[in-house]
C-alpha positions in Angstrom: 65.2 -31.5 28.6 68.5 -32.1 30.3 70.0 -28.7 29.3 67.0 -26.8 30.8 68.0 -23.6 32.5 65.2 -23.0 35.1 66.2 -19.5 36.0 66.3 -18.4 32.4 62.9 -20.1 31.7 61.3 -18.4 34.7 62.6 -15.0 33.6 61.4 -15.5 30.1 58.0 -16.6 31.3 57.7 -13.6 33.7 58.7 -11.3 30.9 56.1 -12.8 28.5 53.4 -12.4 31.2 54.4 -8.7 31.7 54.2 -8.1 28.0 50.8 -9.7 27.8 49.6 -7.6 30.7 50.7 -4.4 28.9 48.9 -5.6 25.7 45.7 -6.2 27.7 46.0 -2.8 29.4 46.9 -0.6 26.4 46.4 -2.2 23.0 43.3 -1.3 20.9 42.7 -5.0 20.3 42.8 -5.9 23.9 39.8 -8.1 25.0 39.4 -5.9 28.1 36.5 -3.5 27.4 37.9 0.0 27.0 35.9 1.4 30.0 37.6 -1.3 32.2 41.2 -0.8 31.1 42.0 2.0 33.6 41.2 -0.4 36.5 43.0 -3.4 34.9 46.1 -4.2 36.9 47.2 -7.4 35.3 46.1 -11.0 34.7 46.2 -13.6 37.4 48.7 -16.5 37.0 49.6 -19.6 38.8 53.3 -19.4 40.0 55.7 -20.6 37.4 56.3 -24.3 38.0 58.9 -26.2 35.9 57.1 -29.5 36.8 54.4 -28.5 34.4 56.9 -28.2 31.5 56.7 -31.8 30.3 58.0 -34.0 27.6 55.2 -35.2 25.4 55.3 -38.0 22.9 53.6 -37.3 19.6 51.3 -39.5 17.6 50.7 -37.8 14.3 47.4 -38.4 12.6 48.1 -39.2 8.9 44.5 -38.9 8.0 43.2 -36.0 10.2 39.6 -36.4 11.3 37.3 -33.4 11.7 36.3 -32.6 15.3 33.3 -30.4 15.9 33.7 -27.8 18.6 30.9 -25.8 20.1 31.7 -22.1 20.6 30.7 -19.7 23.3 28.1 -18.2 21.0 26.5 -21.6 20.4 27.9 -22.1 16.9 29.9 -25.1 15.8 33.3 -25.0 14.2 35.4 -27.8 12.9 39.0 -28.4 13.4 41.1 -31.3 12.2 42.8 -33.5 14.8 46.4 -33.6 13.6 48.2 -35.1 16.6 47.9 -36.6 20.0 50.4 -35.5 22.7 50.9 -38.0 25.6 52.8 -37.0 28.7 53.2 -38.0 32.4 52.5 -35.7 35.3 54.4 -36.5 38.4 52.6 -36.2 41.7 54.2 -34.6 44.7 51.9 -36.7 47.0 53.5 -40.1 47.6 50.0 -41.5 48.1 49.0 -40.6 44.5 50.4 -42.3 41.4 51.8 -40.4 38.5 49.3 -40.0 35.8 49.5 -40.2 32.0 47.6 -37.5 30.1 46.6 -37.1 26.5 45.8 -33.9 24.7 44.8 -33.7 21.1 46.2 -30.9 18.9 44.2 -29.4 16.1 44.5 -27.2 13.0 41.9 -25.8 10.7 44.0 -27.0 7.7 46.4 -29.9 8.1 50.0 -29.1 7.4 49.2 -25.4 7.5 51.4 -22.8 8.9 49.1 -22.1 11.8 50.3 -23.2 15.2 48.8 -26.3 16.7 45.7 -25.4 18.7 45.3 -27.3 22.0 42.1 -26.3 23.9 41.6 -28.2 27.2 39.8 -28.4 30.4 41.1 -29.8 33.7 40.0 -29.9 37.3 40.7 -26.2 37.8 38.2 -25.3 35.1 35.5 -23.1 36.7 37.4 -23.3 40.0 40.3 -20.9 39.5 40.5 -20.9 35.7 38.0 -19.8 33.1 34.9 -22.0 33.0 35.1 -22.4 29.2 38.6 -24.0 29.4 42.0 -22.8 28.5 44.1 -22.8 25.3 47.7 -23.5 24.4 49.4 -23.1 21.0 52.4 -25.0 19.8 54.6 -24.2 16.9 55.4 -27.3 14.8 58.2 -26.0 12.8 58.9 -29.1 10.6 55.6 -30.9 11.2 55.2 -33.5 13.8 56.0 -37.2 13.3 54.9 -40.1 15.3 57.4 -40.8 18.0 58.7 -37.2 18.2 59.2 -35.9 21.7 58.4 -32.3 22.2 58.2 -29.9 25.2 54.7 -29.0 26.3 54.8 -26.1 28.7 51.5 -26.0 30.6 52.7 -22.8 32.2 51.7 -21.1 28.9 48.0 -22.1 29.2 45.8 -19.1 28.8 42.2 -18.0 28.9 40.6 -17.2 25.5 39.5 -13.7 24.8 35.8 -14.6 25.4 36.6 -14.9 29.1 36.9 -11.1 29.2 34.1 -10.0 26.9 31.2 -11.6 25.1 32.1 -9.8 21.8 34.4 -12.8 21.1 33.2 -16.2 20.0 35.6 -18.9 21.1 35.8 -22.7 20.6 35.2 -24.8 23.7 37.5 -27.7 24.3 36.0 -31.0 23.0 35.4 -33.7 25.5 38.4 -35.6 24.3 40.6 -32.8 25.7 39.0 -32.9 29.2 41.7 -33.9 31.7 40.8 -35.6 35.0 43.7 -33.9 36.8 44.4 -30.5 38.3 46.8 -28.4 36.2 47.7 -25.5 38.5 49.8 -23.8 35.8 49.4 -20.9 33.4 46.7 -18.3 33.5 44.1 -18.1 36.3 40.7 -16.6 36.1 38.5 -15.7 39.0 
């Protein structure tokens, strides 16, 4: 992460957020109900923070286990746990120690072309972010190997479509992806 250009990253993040706002406002597949789109003036976000763009160490699961996830409609879906991502969050407060976090990444089919699915909760869940948790997706171009180091940008965390309407049925983060820290990055939801 040494050749990281903060200004370029911030511009790209802001551009992506603006594009998502346009999709939510205008696209026929927007999760915003049609009768609410005229009043929609954009999603809420935490300010971009490069401290929440972290290096994560991968532990790949050679024999992925199924993990049941409840959905917002009360069903159960199964994903395969294909990797664990471990990263450190540095604390600004000198009275607080840095903390090591682990998030598991899932796919419906191991080795598939689908991005890695990373649903999670943190201490903002229900208090500034959607009470059903947030999601991240991560492209694993060549597959992940144990020991790989990847960039995990928590500024890309987003609320699932079911946060905006109950016509969507979304997986809820399993308890193994509940973080005991505040992640003030990504999409907000009030």
